[in-house]
MDTraj code that builds the backbone (N, CA, C; nanometers):
import mdtraj as md
import numpy as np

residues = "ARG VAL ARG GLY ILE SER VAL TRP THR LYS ALA ILE PHE VAL LEU LEU CYS VAL TYR ARG LEU GLY ALA GLY LEU VAL VAL ASP THR SER ALA PHE PHE GLY CYS ASP LEU ASP ASP ALA ARG THR ASN CYS SER SER LEU SER SER PRO ILE CYS LYS ALA ALA CYS ASP MET HIS HIS ASN MET HIS LEU ASP LEU HIS ASP TYR LEU ALA ILE ASP PRO ILE CYS ALA HIS LEU THR PRO ARG THR GLU ALA VAL PHE GLY LEU TYR ALA PHE LEU VAL THR PRO GLY LEU ILE ILE VAL THR ILE GLY LEU LEU SER GLY ARG GLN TRP ALA TYR VAL SER GLY ALA LEU LEU SER THR LEU CYS LEU GLY LEU LEU ALA PRO LEU PHE PHE GLU TRP ALA TYR VAL SER PRO GLN PRO LEU ARG VAL MET SER TYR ASN SER LEU ASP VAL VAL ILE ILE VAL LEU LEU LEU ALA VAL CYS VAL PRO ARG LEU LEU SER THR THR THR THR PRO PRO HIS SER ALA THR".split()
xyz = np.array([
    [-1.7850, 1.2171, 4.0125],
    [-1.6409, 1.0482, 4.0604],
    [-1.6466, 1.0959, 4.1774],
    [-1.6802, 0.9717, 4.2570],
    [-1.6267, 0.9945, 4.4115],
    [-1.4735, 0.9476, 4.4573],
    [-1.4820, 0.9432, 4.5346],
    [-1.2760, 0.8835, 4.5923],
    [-1.3547, 0.7464, 4.6355],
    [-1.1817, 0.6905, 4.5352],
    [-1.1958, 0.5996, 4.5132],
    [-1.1604, 0.4235, 4.6528],
    [-1.1069, 0.3530, 4.6493],
    [-1.1593, 0.1893, 4.7426],
    [-1.0025, 0.2083, 4.7297],
    [-0.9720, 0.1177, 4.7878],
    [-0.7910, 0.1061, 4.8648],
    [-0.7611, 0.0008, 4.7775],
    [-0.6018, 0.0292, 4.7233],
    [-0.5580, -0.0632, 4.6260],
    [-0.6013, -0.2560, 4.6537],
    [-0.5320, -0.2633, 4.7509],
    [-0.5570, -0.4346, 4.7907],
    [-0.6890, -0.4040, 4.7568],
    [-0.8535, -0.3936, 4.7840],
    [-0.9227, -0.3941, 4.7534],
    [-0.9634, -0.4051, 4.6103],
    [-0.9133, -0.3265, 4.5456],
    [-0.9395, -0.3366, 4.3963],
    [-0.7938, -0.4506, 4.3839],
    [-0.7698, -0.4833, 4.3759],
    [-0.6444, -0.5730, 4.3534],
    [-0.7365, -0.6903, 4.3750],
    [-0.7557, -0.6823, 4.4995],
    [-0.9178, -0.8611, 4.4923],
    [-1.0177, -0.8391, 4.4134],
    [-1.0593, -0.7577, 4.3431],
    [-1.1651, -0.7576, 4.2786],
    [-1.1308, -0.7490, 4.1126],
    [-1.0171, -0.7419, 4.1156],
    [-0.9782, -0.7833, 3.9640],
    [-0.9539, -0.9561, 3.9491],
    [-0.8980, -0.9587, 4.0690],
    [-0.8579, -1.1293, 4.0741],
    [-0.9489, -1.2513, 4.0826],
    [-1.0393, -1.1582, 4.1807],
    [-1.2187, -1.2406, 4.1482],
    [-1.2964, -1.2363, 4.0090],
    [-1.2536, -1.1116, 3.9330],
    [-1.2735, -1.1334, 3.7926],
    [-1.1734, -1.2225, 3.7221],
    [-1.1311, -1.1686, 3.6975],
    [-1.0738, -1.3236, 3.6649],
    [-1.1242, -1.4714, 3.7216],
    [-1.1118, -1.4809, 3.8223],
    [-1.1757, -1.5861, 3.9100],
    [-1.2955, -1.6790, 3.8154],
    [-1.3823, -1.5380, 3.8299],
    [-1.5399, -1.5679, 3.7402],
    [-1.5935, -1.5940, 3.5638],
    [-1.4372, -1.5589, 3.5224],
    [-1.4461, -1.5536, 3.3695],
    [-1.3636, -1.6771, 3.3211],
    [-1.2486, -1.7156, 3.4689],
    [-1.2093, -1.8402, 3.3963],
    [-1.2571, -1.9271, 3.4557],
    [-1.2635, -1.9944, 3.5739],
    [-1.3064, -2.1465, 3.6045],
    [-1.4133, -2.1020, 3.6067],
    [-1.5510, -2.0278, 3.7395],
    [-1.6466, -1.9273, 3.7371],
    [-1.7251, -1.9537, 3.5959],
    [-1.6883, -1.9318, 3.4824],
    [-1.7555, -1.8825, 3.4131],
    [-1.7837, -2.0295, 3.3135],
    [-1.6612, -2.0866, 3.3409],
    [-1.6157, -2.2473, 3.2230],
    [-1.8196, -2.2962, 3.2494],
    [-1.7373, -2.3619, 3.3834],
    [-1.8393, -2.4280, 3.4511],
    [-1.9728, -2.3854, 3.4703],
    [-1.9989, -2.2419, 3.4982],
    [-2.1699, -2.1938, 3.5065],
    [-2.1675, -2.2421, 3.3634],
    [-2.1027, -2.1585, 3.2165],
    [-2.1624, -2.2241, 3.0788],
    [-2.1937, -2.3733, 3.0258],
    [-2.0752, -2.4499, 3.1436],
    [-2.1033, -2.6207, 3.0770],
    [-2.1891, -2.6860, 3.1251],
    [-2.2381, -2.6350, 3.2820],
    [-2.4028, -2.6930, 3.3320],
    [-2.4905, -2.5751, 3.2857],
    [-2.5093, -2.4980, 3.2702],
    [-2.6401, -2.4145, 3.1430],
    [-2.6302, -2.4954, 2.9816],
    [-2.5326, -2.5007, 2.9186],
    [-2.6152, -2.5760, 2.8640],
    [-2.6544, -2.7437, 2.8750],
    [-2.6123, -2.7927, 3.0005],
    [-2.6360, -2.9177, 3.0412],
    [-2.5489, -2.9997, 2.9320],
    [-2.4211, -2.9879, 3.0024],
    [-2.3083, -3.0309, 2.8887],
    [-2.2524, -3.1085, 2.9681],
    [-2.2164, -3.2627, 3.0236],
    [-2.1672, -3.4188, 3.1163],
    [-2.0277, -3.4378, 3.0173],
    [-1.9611, -3.3024, 3.1312],
    [-1.7876, -3.2733, 3.1490],
    [-1.7821, -3.3992, 3.2064],
    [-1.8536, -3.4715, 3.2899],
    [-1.7709, -3.6012, 3.3748],
    [-1.6840, -3.7279, 3.3040],
    [-1.8210, -3.7109, 3.2220],
    [-1.8081, -3.8302, 3.0968],
    [-1.7283, -3.7858, 2.9645],
    [-1.7097, -3.6501, 2.9638],
    [-1.5852, -3.6728, 2.8480],
    [-1.4246, -3.6044, 2.8844],
    [-1.4625, -3.6863, 3.0170],
    [-1.2918, -3.6426, 3.0818],
    [-1.1298, -3.6761, 3.0461],
    [-1.2019, -3.7714, 2.9714],
    [-1.1173, -3.7964, 2.8265],
    [-1.0765, -3.7290, 2.7343],
    [-1.2518, -3.7391, 2.6495],
    [-1.2429, -3.6960, 2.5083],
    [-1.3626, -3.5723, 2.4312],
    [-1.2673, -3.4598, 2.4573],
    [-1.4188, -3.3561, 2.4370],
    [-1.4826, -3.3957, 2.2912],
    [-1.4561, -3.4680, 2.2246],
    [-1.4170, -3.4456, 2.0905],
    [-1.6201, -3.5936, 2.0845],
    [-1.5839, -3.6559, 2.1997],
    [-1.7262, -3.7433, 2.2353],
    [-1.8284, -3.6682, 2.2478],
    [-1.8249, -3.5170, 2.2753],
    [-1.9503, -3.4348, 2.3085],
    [-2.0250, -3.3822, 2.1883],
    [-2.1913, -3.3784, 2.1706],
    [-2.2370, -3.3192, 2.1071],
    [-2.2258, -3.1638, 2.0388],
    [-2.2639, -3.1303, 2.0856],
    [-2.3055, -2.9603, 2.1062],
    [-2.1246, -2.8907, 2.1002],
    [-2.1164, -2.7926, 1.9708],
    [-2.0222, -2.7159, 2.0229],
    [-1.9891, -2.6400, 2.1211],
    [-2.1753, -2.5417, 2.2113],
    [-2.0612, -2.5498, 2.2835],
    [-1.9724, -2.6109, 2.4141],
    [-2.0322, -2.7294, 2.4341],
    [-2.0420, -2.8396, 2.5198],
    [-1.8405, -2.8924, 2.4567],
    [-1.8279, -2.8898, 2.3816],
    [-1.6620, -2.9044, 2.3692],
    [-1.6269, -2.7983, 2.3519],
    [-1.6212, -2.6954, 2.3335],
    [-1.5429, -2.5482, 2.3757],
    [-1.5626, -2.5621, 2.5363],
    [-1.6227, -2.5877, 2.6343],
    [-1.6602, -2.5944, 2.7739],
    [-1.5391, -2.7084, 2.7856],
    [-1.5521, -2.8333, 2.6917],
    [-1.4869, -2.8914, 2.7594],
    [-1.3173, -2.8946, 2.7783],
    [-1.2880, -2.7604, 2.6546],
    [-1.1216, -2.7421, 2.5988],
    [-1.1467, -2.6593, 2.6962],
    [-1.1715, -2.6077, 2.7074],
    [-1.1324, -2.5188, 2.8401],
    [-1.1294, -2.5263, 2.9589],
    [-1.2437, -2.6877, 2.9861],
    [-1.1711, -2.7032, 3.1523],
    [-1.0233, -2.7500, 3.1088],
    [-1.0657, -2.8888, 3.0467],
    [-0.9295, -2.9193, 3.0547],
    [-0.7653, -2.8558, 3.0135],
    [-0.7774, -2.7597, 2.8995],
    [-0.6406, -2.6669, 2.9362],
    [-0.6512, -2.5842, 3.0968],
    [-0.7768, -2.5147, 3.1082],
    [-0.7068, -2.4342, 3.2710],
    [-0.7513, -2.5743, 3.3411],
    [-0.6901, -2.7162, 3.3126],
    [-0.7040, -2.7984, 3.4346],
    [-0.7882, -2.8326, 3.5338],
    [-0.9167, -2.8331, 3.5324],
    [-1.0398, -2.8602, 3.5701],
    [-1.0912, -2.9857, 3.5518],
    [-1.1014, -3.0597, 3.7065],
    [-1.0928, -3.1364, 3.6965],
    [-1.2796, -3.1651, 3.7625],
    [-1.3637, -3.1355, 3.7216],
    [-1.4682, -3.1766, 3.8711],
    [-1.5446, -3.3032, 3.9064],
    [-1.4826, -3.4298, 3.8460],
    [-1.4781, -3.5221, 3.8712],
    [-1.4881, -3.5719, 3.9963],
    [-1.4348, -3.5364, 4.0989],
    [-1.4279, -3.5283, 4.3108],
    [-1.5384, -3.4269, 4.3289],
    [-1.5262, -3.3450, 4.2930],
    [-1.6728, -3.2162, 4.2651],
    [-1.7876, -3.2908, 4.1927],
    [-1.8191, -3.3540, 4.1269],
    [-1.9714, -3.4272, 4.1411],
    [-1.9848, -3.5508, 4.2114],
    [-1.9396, -3.5310, 4.2584],
    [-1.8975, -3.7211, 4.3162],
    [-1.9531, -3.6647, 4.5059],
    [-1.9571, -3.5567, 4.4822],
    [-1.9834, -3.5110, 4.6085],
    [-2.1320, -3.3955, 4.5709],
    [-2.1451, -3.3725, 4.5275],
    [-2.2386, -3.2713, 4.4663],
    [-2.3490, -3.3209, 4.3974],
    [-2.4619, -3.3763, 4.4690],
    [-2.5274, -3.4235, 4.3804],
    [-2.6505, -3.2927, 4.2886],
    [-2.6683, -3.1778, 4.3580],
    [-2.7412, -3.1466, 4.2788],
    [-2.6304, -3.0752, 4.1510],
    [-2.5256, -3.1315, 4.1178],
    [-2.5156, -3.0376, 3.9585],
    [-2.4741, -3.1518, 3.9472],
    [-2.5116, -3.2459, 3.9635],
    [-2.4611, -3.4152, 3.9248],
    [-2.5885, -3.4020, 3.8566],
    [-2.7078, -3.3567, 3.9158],
    [-2.8012, -3.3925, 3.9054],
    [-2.9578, -3.2470, 3.8617],
    [-2.8231, -3.2088, 3.7062],
    [-2.9724, -3.0740, 3.7208],
    [-3.0998, -3.0707, 3.6726],
    [-3.1081, -2.9507, 3.7931],
    [-3.2674, -2.9400, 3.7720],
    [-3.2979, -2.8054, 3.6539],
    [-3.4158, -2.8443, 3.5970],
    [-3.4574, -2.7071, 3.5376],
    [-3.3983, -2.5003, 3.6772],
    [-3.4134, -2.5389, 3.7122],
    [-3.4053, -2.4534, 3.8711],
    [-3.2885, -2.4389, 3.8402],
    [-3.1775, -2.5127, 3.8977],
    [-3.0607, -2.5064, 3.8795],
    [-2.9611, -2.4724, 3.7775],
    [-3.0471, -2.5152, 3.6671],
    [-2.9822, -2.4380, 3.5736],
    [-2.9904, -2.3101, 3.4864],
    [-3.1189, -2.2189, 3.5676],
    [-3.1719, -2.1159, 3.5578],
    [-3.0668, -2.0372, 3.6792],
    [-3.0491, -2.1018, 3.7460],
    [-2.8881, -2.0441, 3.8363],
    [-2.7306, -1.9943, 3.8206],
    [-2.7626, -2.1201, 3.6921],
    [-2.5814, -2.1096, 3.5973],
    [-2.5797, -2.0369, 3.5767],
    [-2.7447, -2.0396, 3.4697],
    [-2.6877, -1.9127, 3.3212],
    [-2.6995, -1.7661, 3.4168],
    [-2.7992, -1.7326, 3.4800],
    [-2.8102, -1.6033, 3.5390],
    [-2.6279, -1.5522, 3.5967],
    [-2.5392, -1.6979, 3.6879],
    [-2.3955, -1.6661, 3.6851],
    [-2.3138, -1.6625, 3.5491],
    [-2.3523, -1.6640, 3.4355],
    [-2.3127, -1.7559, 3.3293],
    [-2.3109, -1.6056, 3.2656],
    [-2.3819, -1.5435, 3.2215],
    [-2.4644, -1.4111, 3.1300],
    [-2.4421, -1.2691, 3.1881],
    [-2.5650, -1.3013, 3.3529],
    [-2.5846, -1.1572, 3.4148],
    [-2.4400, -1.1680, 3.4946],
    [-2.4802, -1.2357, 3.6458],
    [-2.3446, -1.1975, 3.7505],
    [-2.1677, -1.2006, 3.6704],
    [-2.1503, -1.2544, 3.5875],
    [-2.0134, -1.2385, 3.5814],
    [-1.9734, -1.0917, 3.4909],
    [-2.0678, -1.1089, 3.3374],
    [-2.0663, -0.9636, 3.2915],
    [-2.1117, -0.8525, 3.3685],
    [-2.1721, -0.8157, 3.5115],
    [-2.2068, -0.7677, 3.6164],
    [-2.0902, -0.7212, 3.6777],
    [-2.0464, -0.8098, 3.7183],
    [-1.8956, -0.7664, 3.8490],
    [-1.8023, -0.7490, 3.7635],
    [-1.7505, -0.7596, 3.5880],
    [-1.6698, -0.6911, 3.5657],
    [-1.7106, -0.5626, 3.5179],
    [-1.7865, -0.5510, 3.4590],
    [-1.8633, -0.4028, 3.5011],
    [-1.8283, -0.3277, 3.6327],
    [-1.9093, -0.3549, 3.6929],
    [-1.8904, -0.2898, 3.8423],
    [-1.7852, -0.2585, 3.8407],
    [-1.6718, -0.3671, 3.8637],
    [-1.5044, -0.3592, 3.9089],
    [-1.4799, -0.2600, 3.8417],
    [-1.4701, -0.2526, 3.6655],
    [-1.4183, -0.1272, 3.6251],
    [-1.4960, 0.0100, 3.6575],
    [-1.6694, -0.0046, 3.6814],
    [-1.6771, 0.1638, 3.8055],
    [-1.5944, 0.1501, 3.9618],
    [-1.5486, 0.0784, 4.0158],
    [-1.4986, 0.0259, 4.1037],
    [-1.3977, 0.1268, 4.0987],
    [-1.3149, 0.1243, 4.0285],
    [-1.2010, 0.1314, 3.9456],
    [-1.1814, 0.2550, 3.9022],
    [-1.2892, 0.2637, 3.8956],
    [-1.2530, 0.3945, 3.7781],
    [-1.3111, 0.5223, 3.9301],
    [-1.4151, 0.4904, 4.0499],
    [-1.4585, 0.5715, 4.1532],
    [-1.5536, 0.6174, 4.0452],
    [-1.6806, 0.5733, 4.0146],
    [-1.7810, 0.6087, 3.9452],
    [-1.8703, 0.5627, 4.0887],
    [-2.0007, 0.6628, 4.1011],
    [-2.1395, 0.6107, 4.2158],
    [-2.2250, 0.5096, 4.1621],
    [-2.2283, 0.5241, 4.0372],
    [-2.3519, 0.3992, 4.0016],
    [-2.2997, 0.3090, 4.0328],
    [-2.1684, 0.2550, 4.0553],
    [-2.1129, 0.0856, 4.0639],
    [-2.0649, 0.0630, 4.1599],
    [-2.1633, 0.1842, 4.2679],
    [-2.1143, 0.1147, 4.4050],
    [-2.3373, 0.0744, 4.4275],
    [-2.4186, 0.1727, 4.3660],
    [-2.5561, 0.0871, 4.3385],
    [-2.5009, -0.0518, 4.2745],
    [-2.4935, -0.0483, 4.1328],
    [-2.5132, -0.1892, 4.0868],
    [-2.4301, -0.3280, 4.1987],
    [-2.2893, -0.2587, 4.2844],
    [-2.1738, -0.3503, 4.3646],
    [-2.3578, -0.4484, 4.4948],
    [-2.4492, -0.2820, 4.5261],
    [-2.5527, -0.3498, 4.6315],
    [-2.6045, -0.4298, 4.5889],
    [-2.6669, -0.3845, 4.4567],
    [-2.7770, -0.4874, 4.3366],
    [-2.7042, -0.6309, 4.3490],
    [-2.6322, -0.5976, 4.2553],
    [-2.5119, -0.7606, 4.2180],
    [-2.5242, -0.7891, 4.3067],
    [-2.4710, -0.7561, 4.4937],
    [-2.4865, -0.8716, 4.5481],
    [-2.5205, -0.9813, 4.6199],
    [-2.6723, -0.8333, 4.6277],
    [-2.8098, -0.9346, 4.6860],
    [-2.8407, -1.0192, 4.5336],
    [-2.9045, -0.9891, 4.3735],
    [-2.9357, -1.0931, 4.3517],
    [-2.8031, -1.2236, 4.3439],
    [-2.6564, -1.2402, 4.4164],
    [-2.5910, -1.3307, 4.4104],
    [-2.6426, -1.3497, 4.5071],
    [-2.6803, -1.3617, 4.6367],
    [-2.6874, -1.3611, 4.7272],
    [-2.8079, -1.4301, 4.7364],
    [-2.9832, -1.3740, 4.6361],
    [-3.1055, -1.4741, 4.6187],
    [-3.0352, -1.5859, 4.5762],
    [-2.9743, -1.5918, 4.4875],
    [-2.8749, -1.6913, 4.3964],
    [-2.8928, -1.8306, 4.4848],
    [-2.7229, -1.8210, 4.5401],
    [-2.7039, -1.8911, 4.6788],
    [-2.7462, -1.9682, 4.7285],
    [-2.8201, -1.8365, 4.7939],
    [-2.8614, -1.8823, 4.9787],
    [-2.9805, -2.0500, 4.9139],
    [-3.0449, -2.0077, 4.8250],
    [-3.0982, -2.2173, 4.8105],
    [-2.9975, -2.3367, 4.8617],
    [-2.9168, -2.2889, 4.6980],
    [-2.7696, -2.3845, 4.6772],
    [-2.7198, -2.4180, 4.8479],
    [-2.6665, -2.3298, 4.9213],
    [-2.6115, -2.3274, 4.9840],
    [-2.7125, -2.4268, 5.0828],
    [-2.8706, -2.3773, 5.1095],
    [-2.9386, -2.4934, 5.1419],
    [-2.9626, -2.6682, 5.1428],
    [-2.9569, -2.5934, 4.9936],
    [-2.9724, -2.7830, 4.9639],
    [-2.8319, -2.8189, 4.9529],
    [-2.7834, -2.7620, 4.9479],
    [-2.5942, -2.8081, 4.9545],
    [-2.5758, -2.9581, 5.0723],
    [-2.6334, -2.8167, 5.2596],
    [-2.6386, -2.8425, 5.3759],
    [-2.7389, -2.9593, 5.3701],
    [-2.8739, -3.0423, 5.3084],
    [-2.9165, -3.1255, 5.3424],
    [-2.8616, -3.2093, 5.2393],
    [-2.8700, -3.2041, 5.1495],
    [-2.8326, -3.3324, 5.0121],
    [-2.7181, -3.3327, 4.9869],
    [-2.6120, -3.3093, 5.0136],
    [-2.4880, -3.3318, 4.9835],
    [-2.4495, -3.4382, 5.0902],
    [-2.3395, -3.5240, 5.0890],
    [-2.2713, -3.6264, 5.2085],
    [-2.2053, -3.5396, 5.2361],
    [-2.0673, -3.4215, 5.1821],
    [-2.0119, -3.3032, 5.1956],
    [-2.0266, -3.1960, 5.2453],
    [-2.1029, -3.1992, 5.2624],
    [-2.1394, -2.9848, 5.2947],
    [-2.0866, -2.8967, 5.2365],
    [-1.9310, -2.9240, 5.3857],
    [-1.8315, -2.8334, 5.4002],
    [-1.7593, -2.8442, 5.3084],
    [-1.7303, -2.9374, 5.2150],
    [-1.6514, -2.9130, 5.1550],
    [-1.7166, -2.9123, 4.9967],
    [-1.8928, -2.9443, 4.9017],
    [-1.8959, -2.8066, 4.8406],
    [-1.9232, -2.7684, 4.8587],
    [-1.9238, -2.6592, 4.9496],
    [-1.9650, -2.5280, 5.0135],
    [-1.8095, -2.4161, 5.0092],
    [-1.6957, -2.5382, 5.0082],
    [-1.5785, -2.4984, 5.0483],
    [-1.5276, -2.4595, 4.8241],
    [-1.5983, -2.5329, 4.8088],
    [-1.5367, -2.5508, 4.6441],
    [-1.6360, -2.4001, 4.5941],
    [-1.7440, -2.3576, 4.6930],
    [-1.7829, -2.2434, 4.5849],
    [-1.7862, -2.1132, 4.6748],
    [-1.6513, -2.1522, 4.7664],
    [-1.6801, -1.9633, 4.8914],
    [-1.6269, -1.8808, 4.8071],
    [-1.5609, -1.8645, 4.6463],
    [-1.4585, -1.7027, 4.6531],
    [-1.6095, -1.6707, 4.5915],
    [-1.7603, -1.7408, 4.5601],
    [-1.8850, -1.6278, 4.5509],
    [-1.9022, -1.6092, 4.6544],
    [-1.9021, -1.6296, 4.7404],
    [-1.9224, -1.6022, 4.8760],
    [-1.9126, -1.4958, 4.8913],
    [-1.7077, -1.4450, 4.8477],
    [-1.6766, -1.4301, 4.9083],
    [-1.6636, -1.2669, 4.8538],
    [-1.7749, -1.2722, 4.7014],
    [-1.7653, -1.1843, 4.6179],
    [-1.8425, -1.0999, 4.6689],
    [-1.9548, -1.1682, 4.7444],
    [-2.0959, -1.1031, 4.7601],
    [-2.0431, -0.9770, 4.9164],
    [-2.0042, -1.0994, 4.9834],
    [-1.9221, -1.0572, 5.1225],
    [-1.8758, -0.9023, 5.0372],
    [-1.7672, -0.8811, 4.9521],
    [-1.7248, -0.7517, 4.9192],
    [-1.7914, -0.6653, 4.8880],
    [-1.8283, -0.7387, 4.7825],
    [-1.9439, -0.5990, 4.7437],
    [-2.0539, -0.5111, 4.8680],
    [-2.0426, -0.6189, 4.9525],
    [-2.1524, -0.6115, 5.0344],
    [-2.0262, -0.4390, 5.0751],
    [-1.9759, -0.4987, 5.1401],
    [-1.8527, -0.4293, 5.2526],
    [-1.8527, -0.3049, 5.1706],
    [-1.8221, -0.3133, 5.0145],
    [-1.7968, -0.1951, 4.9612],
    [-1.8650, -0.1194, 4.9554],
    [-2.0248, -0.1550, 4.9117],
    [-2.0729, -0.0653, 4.8822],
    [-2.1416, -0.0775, 4.9169],
    [-2.2519, -0.1058, 5.0572],
    [-2.3513, -0.0853, 5.0741],
    [-2.3142, 0.0191, 5.2005],
    [-2.1457, 0.0684, 5.2976],
    [-2.1543, 0.2102, 5.3571],
    [-2.1055, 0.2974, 5.2025],
    [-2.0335, 0.2699, 5.1443],
    [-2.0638, 0.4116, 5.0933],
    [-2.1535, 0.4620, 5.0697],
    [-2.2796, 0.3554, 5.0142],
    [-2.4651, 0.4340, 4.9882],
    [-2.5014, 0.4720, 5.0933],
    [-2.4822, 0.4449, 5.2141],
    [-2.5320, 0.4935, 5.3698],
    [-2.4734, 0.5659, 5.3903],
    [-2.2888, 0.6213, 5.3101],
    [-2.2285, 0.7144, 5.3933],
    [-2.3418, 0.8709, 5.2749],
    [-2.3012, 0.8496, 5.1566],
    [-2.4125, 0.9374, 5.0238],
    [-2.4793, 0.9898, 5.0489],
    [-2.6143, 0.8843, 5.1341],
    [-2.7416, 0.9557, 5.1081],
    [-2.7945, 1.0116, 5.2631],
    [-2.7037, 0.9471, 5.3777],
    [-2.7371, 0.9446, 5.4881],
    [-2.7216, 1.1305, 5.5801],
    [-2.5739, 1.1860, 5.4806],
    [-2.5490, 1.2481, 5.4665],
    [-2.6850, 1.4150, 5.4952],
    [-2.6780, 1.5657, 5.5577],
    [-2.8117, 1.5819, 5.6468],
    [-2.7403, 1.7245, 5.4639],
    [-2.8138, 1.8009, 5.4789],
    [-2.8016, 1.9001, 5.3304],
    [-2.7826, 2.0089, 5.4132],
    [-2.6672, 2.0855, 5.3856],
    [-2.5921, 2.1944, 5.4212],
    [-2.7341, 2.3325, 5.4278],
    [-2.7087, 2.3798, 5.5583],
    [-2.7719, 2.5191, 5.5717],
    [-2.7190, 2.6556, 5.5561],
    [-2.7825, 2.7413, 5.4761],
    [-2.7427, 2.8190, 5.4169],
    [-2.7905, 2.8990, 5.4892],
    [-2.6467, 3.0003, 5.6105],
    [-2.6507, 3.0760, 5.6977],
    [-2.5959, 3.1945, 5.6760],
])
top = md.Topology()
chain = top.add_chain()
for i, resn in enumerate(residues, 1):
    res = top.add_residue(resn, chain, resSeq=i)
    for name in ("N", "CA", "C"):
        top.add_atom(name, md.element.get_by_symbol(name[0]), res)
traj = md.Trajectory(xyz[None], top)
């Protein structure tokens, strides 16, 4: 066990996990499975897949309306296999990974700092190409990026917490026996 992080940082990590489990996971899962939730805004039963119906119901229960977002984000409105893969990795790797890392950070485990640094690097590698595409393809790139700003906050916070801890534990000189 290592010395823990501040109460505020812990609270922020918990809130970010709630966000990823809620809105982020629902959107990522529905995009990965190719659910056209924009067409089913009023009637979830019109969807054929049970996964898409469940995602649609969650969208309605969480009061998420993606119509405005899809109107300004051509990447998510017309998914390619690459972007579907990114959404799948976010749904099934990043979200559970963030929860596991947060539990480790809350309990002060050293492995959580290594895992957090690796997870943030993965997220950076997944999101950076999308941000470049949004900058060139979207009619309103700043608005699209603002919708995804919490994912950037997750990356920055993980890097800010994990990397200094890893550098401080690996660069300490060994004690000399005198």
